[in-house]
C-alpha positions as CSV (number, residue, x, y, z in Angstrom):
1,X,68.4,62.3,91.6
2,X,67.7,58.5,91.4
3,X,69.3,58.3,88.0
4,X,72.4,60.1,89.3
5,X,72.6,57.7,92.3
6,X,72.6,54.7,89.9
7,X,75.8,55.8,88.3
8,X,77.5,57.2,91.4
9,X,80.3,55.0,92.9
10,X,79.4,53.2,96.1
11,X,81.8,55.2,98.2
12,X,80.3,58.6,97.1
13,X,76.7,57.6,97.8
14,X,74.6,58.6,100.8
15,X,73.9,55.8,103.3
16,X,70.5,54.0,102.9
17,X,69.5,55.1,106.4
18,X,69.4,58.2,108.6
19,X,71.0,58.9,111.9
20,X,67.6,59.6,113.6
21,X,66.2,56.4,112.3
22,X,69.2,54.4,113.5
23,X,68.9,56.0,117.0
24,X,65.2,55.2,117.1
25,X,65.8,51.5,116.2
26,X,68.5,51.2,118.8
27,X,66.4,52.8,121.5
28,X,63.4,50.6,120.6
29,X,65.7,47.5,120.7
30,X,66.9,48.4,124.2
31,X,63.4,49.2,125.4
32,X,61.2,46.5,123.6
33,X,63.6,43.7,122.9
34,X,64.7,42.0,119.8
35,X,61.5,40.2,118.8
36,X,59.3,43.3,119.0
37,X,61.8,45.4,117.2
38,X,62.1,42.9,114.4
39,X,58.4,43.1,113.9
40,X,58.5,46.9,113.8
41,X,61.1,47.2,111.0
42,X,58.8,45.8,108.3
43,X,57.2,49.2,107.6
44,X,60.6,50.9,107.7
45,X,62.0,48.4,105.2
46,X,58.9,49.1,103.0
47,X,59.5,52.9,103.2
48,X,63.1,52.6,102.1
49,X,62.1,50.2,99.3
50,X,59.7,52.8,98.0
51,X,61.9,55.9,98.6
52,X,65.3,54.6,97.3
53,X,64.8,53.8,93.6
54,X,68.5,53.3,92.9
55,X,68.9,50.7,95.7
56,X,65.6,49.1,94.7
57,X,66.8,48.7,91.1
58,X,70.1,47.3,92.2
59,X,68.3,44.8,94.5
60,X,66.1,43.5,91.7
61,X,68.9,43.2,89.2
62,X,71.1,41.3,91.7
63,X,68.2,39.0,92.8
64,X,67.3,38.3,89.2
65,X,70.9,37.2,88.6
66,X,71.2,35.1,91.7
67,X,67.7,33.6,91.8
68,X,67.7,32.6,88.1
69,X,64.3,34.2,87.5
70,X,62.9,37.8,87.3
71,X,62.8,39.2,90.8
72,X,59.7,41.0,91.9
73,X,58.9,43.7,94.4
74,X,58.3,41.1,97.1
75,X,61.7,39.7,96.6
76,X,63.3,43.1,97.0
77,X,61.1,43.8,100.1
78,X,62.5,40.6,101.6
79,X,66.0,41.8,100.7
80,X,65.5,45.2,102.4
81,X,63.7,43.6,105.4
82,X,66.6,41.2,106.0
83,X,69.0,44.1,105.9
84,X,66.8,46.0,108.4
85,X,66.6,43.0,110.8
86,X,70.4,42.5,110.6
87,X,70.9,46.2,111.3
88,X,68.7,46.0,114.4
89,X,70.8,43.1,115.7
90,X,73.8,45.3,115.8
91,X,72.5,46.9,119.0
92,X,72.5,43.5,120.6
93,X,75.7,42.0,119.1
94,X,77.8,45.0,120.0
95,X,76.4,45.2,123.6
96,X,78.9,44.1,126.2
97,X,76.0,42.8,128.3
98,X,75.4,39.9,125.9
99,X,72.7,39.3,123.3
100,X,71.1,35.8,123.5
101,X,70.9,35.6,119.7
102,X,71.3,32.0,118.5
103,X,74.7,31.6,116.8
104,X,76.3,28.5,115.2
105,X,80.0,28.4,114.2
106,X,81.7,25.9,111.9
107,X,85.3,25.7,110.8
108,X,87.1,27.8,113.4
109,X,89.7,25.2,114.6
110,X,92.5,26.3,112.3
111,X,91.8,30.0,113.1
112,X,92.0,29.2,116.8
113,X,95.4,27.4,116.3
114,X,96.7,30.6,114.6
115,X,95.6,32.6,117.6
116,X,97.3,30.2,120.0
117,X,100.6,30.7,118.1
118,X,100.4,34.4,118.6
119,X,100.6,35.1,114.9
120,X,99.1,38.1,113.0
121,X,96.3,37.3,110.6
122,X,93.9,38.8,108.1
123,X,90.2,38.1,108.7
124,X,88.4,38.6,105.4
125,X,84.7,39.2,105.3
126,X,82.2,41.0,103.1
127,X,79.0,43.0,103.1
128,X,77.1,39.8,103.6
129,X,75.0,39.0,106.7
130,X,76.4,40.4,109.9
131,X,80.0,41.4,110.5
132,X,79.1,42.0,114.1
133,X,77.9,38.4,114.5
134,X,81.1,37.1,112.9
135,X,83.0,38.6,115.8
136,X,81.4,35.9,118.0
137,X,83.3,33.1,116.2
138,X,85.8,32.8,119.0
139,X,86.9,36.4,118.5
140,X,86.0,37.5,122.0
141,X,89.1,35.6,123.2
142,X,91.0,38.0,125.4
143,X,94.3,36.9,123.7
144,X,93.0,38.4,120.4
145,X,93.8,42.0,119.5
146,X,91.5,42.7,116.5
147,X,91.7,45.8,114.4
148,X,89.0,46.6,111.9
149,X,90.1,48.3,108.7
150,X,87.5,51.0,107.9
151,X,87.3,54.4,106.2
152,X,86.3,56.6,109.1
153,X,84.7,59.2,106.9
154,X,82.5,56.7,105.0
155,X,81.6,54.6,108.0
156,X,81.1,57.3,110.6
157,X,77.7,56.1,111.7
158,X,78.9,52.6,112.4
159,X,82.0,53.9,114.2
160,X,79.8,56.3,116.2
161,X,77.8,53.3,117.5
162,X,81.0,51.4,118.2
163,X,82.3,54.3,120.2
164,X,79.1,54.3,122.3
165,X,78.9,50.6,123.0
166,X,82.5,49.4,122.8
167,X,84.9,52.4,123.0
168,X,88.0,50.2,123.3
169,X,87.3,48.4,120.0
170,X,86.4,51.6,118.3
171,X,89.8,53.0,119.3
172,X,91.5,50.2,117.5
173,X,90.0,50.9,114.1
174,X,92.6,51.4,111.4
175,X,91.5,54.3,109.1
176,X,91.6,53.0,105.5
177,X,91.8,56.5,104.1
178,X,95.0,58.3,103.3
179,X,98.3,57.5,101.6
180,X,98.5,53.7,100.6
181,X,102.1,53.2,101.7
182,X,101.5,54.7,105.1
183,X,98.5,52.5,105.5
184,X,100.5,49.4,104.5
185,X,103.2,50.2,107.1
186,X,100.5,50.6,109.8
187,X,99.0,47.3,108.9
188,X,102.4,45.6,108.8
189,X,103.2,46.9,112.3
190,X,99.9,45.4,113.6
191,X,100.5,42.1,111.9
192,X,104.1,41.8,113.2
193,X,102.8,42.5,116.7
194,X,100.5,39.5,116.4
195,X,97.3,41.6,115.8
196,X,94.5,40.5,113.5
197,X,93.2,42.8,110.8
198,X,89.4,42.6,109.9
199,X,89.0,43.4,106.2
200,X,85.9,43.6,104.1
201,X,87.1,42.2,100.8
202,X,84.2,42.9,98.4
203,X,84.6,46.7,98.0
204,X,87.6,48.7,96.9
205,X,88.8,52.3,96.9
206,X,89.3,54.3,93.7
207,X,93.1,54.1,94.0
208,X,93.3,50.4,94.9
209,X,94.5,47.6,92.7
210,X,91.8,45.1,91.7
211,X,91.5,41.7,90.1
212,X,88.7,40.8,87.7
213,X,87.2,37.3,88.4
214,X,84.0,35.6,87.6
215,X,81.2,36.2,90.2
216,X,77.7,35.1,89.7
217,X,78.2,34.6,85.9
218,X,79.9,37.9,85.1
219,X,83.3,39.4,85.7
220,X,83.5,41.6,88.8
221,X,86.5,43.3,90.4
222,X,87.7,42.6,93.9
223,X,90.5,44.3,95.8
224,X,93.9,42.7,95.7
225,X,95.2,44.5,98.7
226,X,94.3,41.9,101.4
227,X,96.3,39.2,99.6
228,X,99.2,41.5,98.7
229,X,99.5,42.4,102.3
230,X,99.3,38.7,103.3
231,X,102.0,37.7,100.9
232,X,104.2,40.7,101.9
233,X,104.0,39.9,105.7
234,X,103.6,36.2,105.4
235,X,100.4,35.9,107.4
236,X,97.4,33.5,106.9
237,X,94.1,34.7,105.7
238,X,90.7,33.4,106.9
239,X,87.3,34.0,105.4
240,X,84.5,34.5,108.0
241,X,80.9,35.1,107.0
242,X,77.8,35.1,109.2
243,X,74.4,34.7,107.4
244,X,71.1,35.5,109.0
245,X,68.6,32.6,108.8
246,X,65.5,34.5,110.1
247,X,66.2,33.6,113.8
248,X,70.0,33.6,114.4
249,X,73.3,33.4,112.5
250,X,75.3,30.7,110.9
251,X,79.0,31.6,111.0
252,X,81.3,29.8,108.6
253,X,85.1,30.1,108.8
254,X,87.5,28.9,106.1
255,X,91.2,29.2,105.6
256,X,91.9,31.1,102.4
257,X,95.7,31.3,102.5
258,X,98.2,29.4,104.6
259,X,101.9,29.1,104.9
260,X,102.2,26.5,102.0
261,X,100.3,28.8,99.6
262,X,102.4,31.8,100.7
263,X,105.7,30.0,100.0
264,X,104.9,28.1,96.8
265,X,103.4,31.0,94.8
266,X,104.9,34.1,93.2
267,X,103.1,37.1,94.5
268,X,101.1,37.9,91.4
269,X,100.0,34.3,90.9
270,X,99.2,34.0,94.6
271,X,97.1,37.2,94.6
272,X,95.1,36.2,91.4
273,X,94.5,32.7,92.7
274,X,93.4,33.8,96.2
275,X,91.1,36.5,94.9
276,X,89.4,34.0,92.6
277,X,89.1,31.6,95.6
278,X,87.6,34.3,97.8
279,X,85.1,35.2,95.1
280,X,84.1,31.6,94.6
281,X,83.5,31.0,98.3
282,X,81.6,34.2,98.6
283,X,79.4,33.2,95.6
284,X,78.6,30.0,97.3
285,X,77.4,31.8,100.4
286,X,75.4,34.4,98.3
287,X,73.7,31.7,96.3
288,X,72.8,29.8,99.5
289,X,71.5,33.0,101.3
290,X,70.9,35.7,98.6
291,X,68.9,38.0,100.8
292,X,72.0,38.5,103.0
293,X,73.9,40.3,100.2
294,X,74.0,44.0,101.2
295,X,75.7,45.7,98.3
296,X,72.8,47.9,97.1
297,X,74.4,49.2,94.0
298,X,75.5,47.9,90.6
299,X,78.3,45.7,91.8
300,X,79.5,44.6,88.4
301,X,79.8,48.1,86.9
302,X,81.0,50.0,90.0
């Protein structure tokens, strides 16, 4: 079973968590608070570290690559534990009642200017740190209409939680499954209406065009779709990543593509250049906070 999982594409693998466990953690978080719940997740992280050999192997191989030394079992435990703590924080970050989690934001001025202009935009993020925390970077502005691009079938547990704590936001999710042209048209309609599209740019679907670029010393493939769409509909792209530092979150926002880049580059050159730029910026963040990288599979041979 474990050997089979190691060679199974990420989108066909079971989630590294169970519905009952997630319900338990969310209930504990609401009852006991964030600090107590963070203390309680250590044995849960240890259990999954021992029970999920494929994810454990992927963690150690990734950490060996990024740390520049052989990663041990304690390194992987810290990796799993960080993921568990960030997962717990979802219950607070998605709550309309507020969360009280320390959050620092840098670089959001250009993004806010785009919002003030009423333009559509692509918000690019990754499976790094907390996507839910990243929403706090000025994205609660009532003028912003944000749609998150997700495959409903693959992300049904996250969507189920969204529907319970924020039904309106859940209703605005764009389903990434289905025919590519129809999806492109739906995204285009949203962008022309001034809506923003939240996009996780470090995983791709089987039928999606990819670009191979250097990432942590070896070529890895990243989806080209976010930048093809940006070029097609002439909208800016911002990278937004929120890393967990053990207490709260540091959110960094950076412009990845602007009007000048859109006008001056042929589409293929633009896409290749921007994918490489995205991978470079993501690598910087991953090297700075390696335990925040939550792709628990062989990323380079997916």
